C-alpha positions as CSV (number, residue, x, y, z in Angstrom):
1,M,-0.2,-0.3,0.0
2,S,1.2,3.3,-1.0
3,D,1.9,6.0,1.6
4,D,-0.7,8.2,-0.2
5,A,-3.3,6.0,0.4
6,V,-3.0,6.7,3.8
7,R,-3.3,9.2,6.5
8,F,-2.6,9.2,9.6
9,P,-4.0,11.0,12.7
10,S,-1.8,12.8,15.0
11,I,-1.0,10.8,18.8
12,D,-2.6,13.6,20.4
13,G,-5.7,13.4,18.4
14,L,-5.9,10.0,19.3
15,R,-5.2,10.3,23.2
16,A,-8.1,13.1,23.2
17,F,-10.5,11.3,21.5
18,E,-9.6,8.0,23.8
19,A,-9.7,9.9,26.7
20,A,-13.4,12.2,25.5
21,A,-15.0,8.9,25.0
22,R,-13.7,7.3,28.4
23,L,-14.4,10.0,30.4
24,G,-17.7,11.3,29.1
25,T,-16.5,15.2,28.6
26,F,-14.2,17.4,26.7
27,E,-13.4,18.9,30.1
28,R,-12.7,16.0,32.2
29,A,-10.5,15.0,29.3
30,A,-8.6,18.3,29.2
31,D,-7.9,18.0,33.1
32,E,-6.1,14.3,32.4
33,L,-3.8,15.9,29.2
34,A,-3.2,19.2,30.4
35,V,-4.5,20.8,28.3
36,T,-7.3,22.8,27.8
37,A,-11.1,21.8,27.1
38,S,-11.3,23.9,23.6
39,A,-7.8,22.3,22.3
40,V,-9.1,18.9,23.1
41,A,-12.3,19.5,21.2
42,K,-10.2,20.6,17.9
43,R,-7.6,17.7,18.0
44,V,-11.3,15.4,18.0
45,A,-12.7,17.6,15.5
46,T,-9.1,17.0,13.5
47,V,-9.4,13.7,13.4
48,E,-13.2,13.6,12.9
49,D,-12.2,15.8,9.6
50,L,-9.4,13.4,8.6
51,L,-11.8,9.8,8.7
52,G,-14.6,12.2,7.5
53,T,-17.7,11.1,10.1
54,A,-18.1,12.0,13.3
55,L,-16.9,10.3,16.1
56,F,-19.5,11.7,18.8
57,D,-22.7,12.8,18.9
58,R,-22.8,16.2,20.7
59,R,-26.3,16.9,20.9
60,G,-27.7,16.9,24.6
61,R,-25.6,16.5,27.5
62,G,-22.5,15.2,27.2
63,L,-20.7,13.1,24.3
64,Q,-22.3,10.0,23.1
65,L,-20.3,8.0,20.6
66,T,-21.6,7.4,17.2
67,A,-21.3,3.9,15.7
68,A,-18.6,4.5,13.8
69,G,-17.0,6.2,17.0
70,K,-17.9,2.9,19.5
71,E,-16.0,0.8,16.5
72,Y,-12.9,3.3,16.0
73,L,-12.8,3.5,19.9
74,G,-11.3,-0.4,20.4
75,Q,-9.5,0.1,17.2
76,V,-7.4,3.3,18.8
77,R,-6.8,1.8,22.4
78,A,-5.7,-1.2,21.0
79,A,-2.9,0.7,19.0
80,L,-2.3,3.2,21.9
81,G,-1.9,0.2,24.1
82,L,0.7,-1.3,21.5
83,L,2.7,2.2,21.7
84,A,2.3,2.5,25.4
85,A,4.4,-1.0,25.7
86,V,7.1,0.3,23.9
87,P,10.0,0.3,26.5
88,L,11.5,3.5,25.0
89,H,7.8,5.3,25.0
90,R,7.8,4.8,29.5
91,R,9.1,8.5,30.8
92,S,11.2,6.0,33.4
93,A,13.0,5.0,30.3
94,Q,13.6,7.8,28.8
95,R,15.1,9.0,32.2
96,M,17.6,6.3,32.1
97,Q,21.7,6.3,31.9
98,R,22.7,3.9,29.2
99,L,26.1,2.2,29.9
100,R,27.9,0.0,27.1
101,V,30.3,-2.6,28.8
102,C,32.3,-4.5,26.9
103,A,34.3,-7.4,28.5
104,P,36.6,-10.9,27.4
105,P,34.1,-13.9,27.3
106,T,35.3,-15.7,30.2
107,F,35.7,-12.7,32.6
108,A,32.3,-11.9,31.7
109,R,30.8,-15.2,32.8
110,E,33.0,-16.3,35.1
111,V,33.1,-12.6,37.2
112,L,31.1,-9.7,35.8
113,V,27.4,-11.3,35.3
114,P,27.1,-13.3,38.3
115,A,27.7,-10.1,40.1
116,L,25.8,-7.9,38.3
117,E,22.3,-8.0,40.4
118,G,24.7,-5.8,43.1
119,F,25.7,-3.0,40.7
120,T,21.9,-2.7,39.2
121,R,20.5,-2.5,42.7
122,A,23.1,0.3,43.4
123,R,22.1,2.2,40.2
124,P,18.5,1.4,39.3
125,D,18.7,4.4,37.0
126,V,21.1,3.0,34.8
127,E,19.9,0.4,31.9
128,L,23.3,-1.7,31.6
129,E,24.2,-3.5,28.2
130,V,26.9,-5.9,28.4
131,V,28.8,-6.8,25.3
132,L,31.9,-9.6,24.4
133,S,35.0,-8.6,22.6
134,I,37.3,-11.4,21.3
135,P,40.5,-10.8,22.4
136,F,42.4,-13.3,20.4
137,L,41.6,-11.5,17.4
138,D,41.7,-7.7,19.3
139,I,38.6,-7.2,18.5
140,S,36.1,-5.2,20.7
141,P,32.4,-3.8,20.1
142,A,32.5,-0.1,19.1
143,D,31.1,2.7,21.4
144,A,31.9,0.8,25.1
145,D,31.6,3.4,28.0
146,V,33.6,0.7,29.8
147,E,36.2,-1.5,28.5
148,V,37.5,-4.7,30.2
149,R,40.7,-5.6,28.5
150,S,43.5,-8.2,28.6
151,G,46.8,-7.1,27.8
152,E,50.5,-7.5,29.0
153,A,50.2,-7.8,32.6
154,R,52.5,-4.4,32.9
155,T,50.2,-2.6,30.5
156,T,49.6,1.1,31.4
157,G,46.2,3.1,31.7
158,G,43.2,1.5,33.4
159,A,43.1,-0.1,36.8
160,V,44.4,-3.8,37.0
161,L,41.6,-6.3,37.9
162,L,42.1,-9.7,39.4
163,R,45.9,-9.9,40.5
164,D,46.4,-13.6,41.0
165,R,48.7,-16.2,39.5
166,V,48.4,-19.0,37.3
167,R,48.6,-22.7,38.5
168,P,48.1,-26.1,36.7
169,L,44.4,-27.4,37.3
170,A,43.6,-30.8,36.3
171,A,40.2,-32.8,36.5
172,P,40.5,-35.7,39.4
173,A,39.5,-38.2,36.4
174,L,42.4,-37.0,34.6
175,L,44.8,-38.0,37.5
176,H,43.2,-41.1,37.8
177,R,44.2,-42.5,34.7
178,L,47.6,-41.1,34.8
179,P,51.2,-41.6,36.4
180,P,51.4,-39.8,39.7
181,L,52.0,-36.2,39.4
182,R,54.1,-35.2,42.1
183,R,56.5,-32.2,40.9
184,P,56.3,-30.5,38.2
185,A,58.6,-32.4,35.9
186,D,55.9,-35.0,36.0
187,L,54.1,-33.5,33.6
188,A,55.7,-34.6,30.6
189,H,53.3,-37.4,31.2
190,A,50.3,-35.3,31.0
191,P,48.8,-33.9,27.9
192,L,48.9,-30.0,28.1
193,L,45.7,-28.0,27.1
194,R,47.2,-25.2,24.5
195,T,46.0,-21.7,24.6
196,P,47.8,-18.6,23.2
197,L,45.8,-16.3,25.6
198,E,47.9,-18.5,28.6
199,P,51.3,-19.2,27.5
200,W,53.0,-21.8,29.8
201,G,56.6,-20.1,29.5
202,P,55.9,-17.4,32.5
203,W,54.9,-21.1,35.0
204,L,57.7,-23.4,33.1
205,R,60.3,-21.1,33.9
206,A,58.9,-20.6,37.5
207,A,59.1,-24.0,37.7
208,G,62.6,-25.0,36.8
209,L,61.6,-26.5,33.8
210,D,63.2,-25.5,30.4
211,W,60.7,-26.8,28.1
212,P,59.1,-25.2,25.2
213,E,55.5,-24.2,24.6
214,P,53.4,-28.0,23.8
215,A,52.7,-28.6,20.4
216,H,50.3,-31.2,20.7
217,G,46.7,-31.0,21.3
218,P,43.8,-28.6,20.3
219,R,44.6,-25.3,20.4
220,L,41.8,-23.3,22.2
221,V,41.5,-19.5,21.9
222,D,39.0,-18.8,24.7
223,L,40.0,-19.2,28.4
224,G,36.6,-20.5,29.2
225,M,37.1,-23.1,26.7
226,V,40.4,-24.5,28.6
227,L,38.8,-24.5,31.6
228,E,35.8,-26.7,30.2
229,A,38.2,-28.9,28.3
230,A,40.0,-29.4,31.9
231,V,37.1,-30.1,33.5
232,S,36.3,-32.7,30.8
233,A,39.9,-34.6,31.5
234,Q,41.3,-33.7,28.4
235,G,44.3,-32.0,29.7
236,V,45.7,-30.1,32.5
237,A,44.9,-25.8,32.1
238,L,47.5,-23.0,33.3
239,A,44.9,-21.2,34.9
240,R,43.6,-18.5,36.9
241,P,41.9,-19.9,40.2
242,T,39.7,-16.3,39.9
243,L,38.2,-17.6,36.7
244,A,38.3,-21.5,37.9
245,R,36.6,-20.9,41.5
246,R,33.4,-22.4,41.1
247,W,35.3,-25.5,39.6
248,L,37.6,-25.5,42.5
249,A,35.2,-25.4,44.8
250,A,33.0,-28.2,43.5
251,G,35.9,-30.4,42.9
252,A,35.9,-30.5,39.6
253,L,39.4,-29.3,39.4
254,V,42.0,-29.6,41.8
255,P,45.5,-27.6,41.8
256,L,48.8,-29.2,41.1
257,F,52.1,-28.5,42.8
258,D,53.1,-25.6,44.4
259,V,54.2,-23.6,42.1
260,D,52.3,-20.4,40.5
261,A,53.4,-17.6,38.5
262,E,52.2,-14.1,37.2
263,P,49.9,-14.4,34.2
264,A,51.2,-13.5,31.0
265,H,48.4,-11.4,30.4
266,A,45.7,-8.9,32.9
267,Y,43.0,-7.3,33.4
268,H,42.6,-4.2,33.1
269,V,39.5,-2.0,33.0
270,R,38.7,1.5,31.6
271,A,36.2,4.1,31.2
272,Q,35.8,5.7,28.4
273,G,32.7,7.9,28.2
274,G,29.5,7.1,30.3
275,G,29.7,9.9,33.0
276,D,29.4,9.1,36.6
277,A,28.0,5.5,35.7
278,A,31.1,4.5,34.4
279,A,32.7,6.0,37.0
280,D,30.7,4.1,40.0
281,F,30.8,1.0,37.4
282,V,34.7,0.7,37.3
283,Q,34.5,1.3,41.4
284,W,31.9,-1.3,41.8
285,L,33.9,-4.0,39.4
286,A,36.9,-3.5,41.2
287,G,35.6,-4.3,44.5
288,V,33.9,-7.2,42.9
289,C,37.2,-8.2,41.8
290,R,38.6,-8.3,45.1
291,D,35.8,-10.2,46.3
292,V,36.3,-12.8,43.7
293,E,40.7,-13.1,44.7
294,A,39.4,-13.6,48.1
295,E,36.7,-16.3,46.9
296,A,39.5,-18.3,45.1
297,R,42.2,-18.0,47.8
298,E,39.4,-20.1,50.2
299,A,38.8,-22.1,47.0
300,L,42.3,-23.4,46.5
301,R,42.6,-23.9,50.4
302,A,39.8,-26.1,50.4
303,A,41.1,-28.0,47.4
304,R,44.7,-28.7,49.3
305,S,43.0,-29.8,52.2
306,A,40.7,-32.2,50.5
307,Q,44.0,-33.5,49.0
308,G,45.6,-34.0,52.0
């Protein structure tokens, strides 16, 4: 249907008609709409002119709907109801401050999202959107107000998050089918999970092992996939306890040895816009990360105790 074949009345005209039909007079409709009675009457008249038919019988006291008016009222109420249901049409939504946060997938799933209720309770006036980056390809969605990035441990700019260390973690099922792993050199008999996001080099040097990076097995380019592979007993993961704490607490992963190392990459957060909401989010996230670090330490302690 061409645009020339359709003529739309104004929203103000439709609201004036609906209010007058519901309340029975232009005066009462005017009070509800915060305009004058003459303005309501003019808006209704404009709708009637566009439709080419009378919607009210104005004879006698009050307003009486014509047959066309009764039919049209049902259609108008349905249309206004659909428009009222659109979230952006509500004043509360229009007053909301929008904040777009970008984070790497595993950090988002294991640290950020589980704690989000705390921020939404503290800032109910902020509409939060969380989007994911792809660290391996260095791809981040545009226009993020706050961005969590994983980079070199000494990267400048932004506040560093999750000041923990990496260590080998493995599933009990894997350990049951391997020769005993009593010291780091025993990893020569174990499959080591590979990811460019967390190379083994720093830990191997800390353990006194002059080994190259593992060269066998799938090359996983997401830290969450590495943890899932470890939980599935596919190999030993070099991982941050902060990201693995729920598996450590459940006994699905256990720490190996007493050797840890500084991770090759560090998480840091930077506000790039978003005003006070972004500043509040960065401060809140730093607190969340401190709590996560404490949870990870407790999970490691409990796992070591369980191992005897």
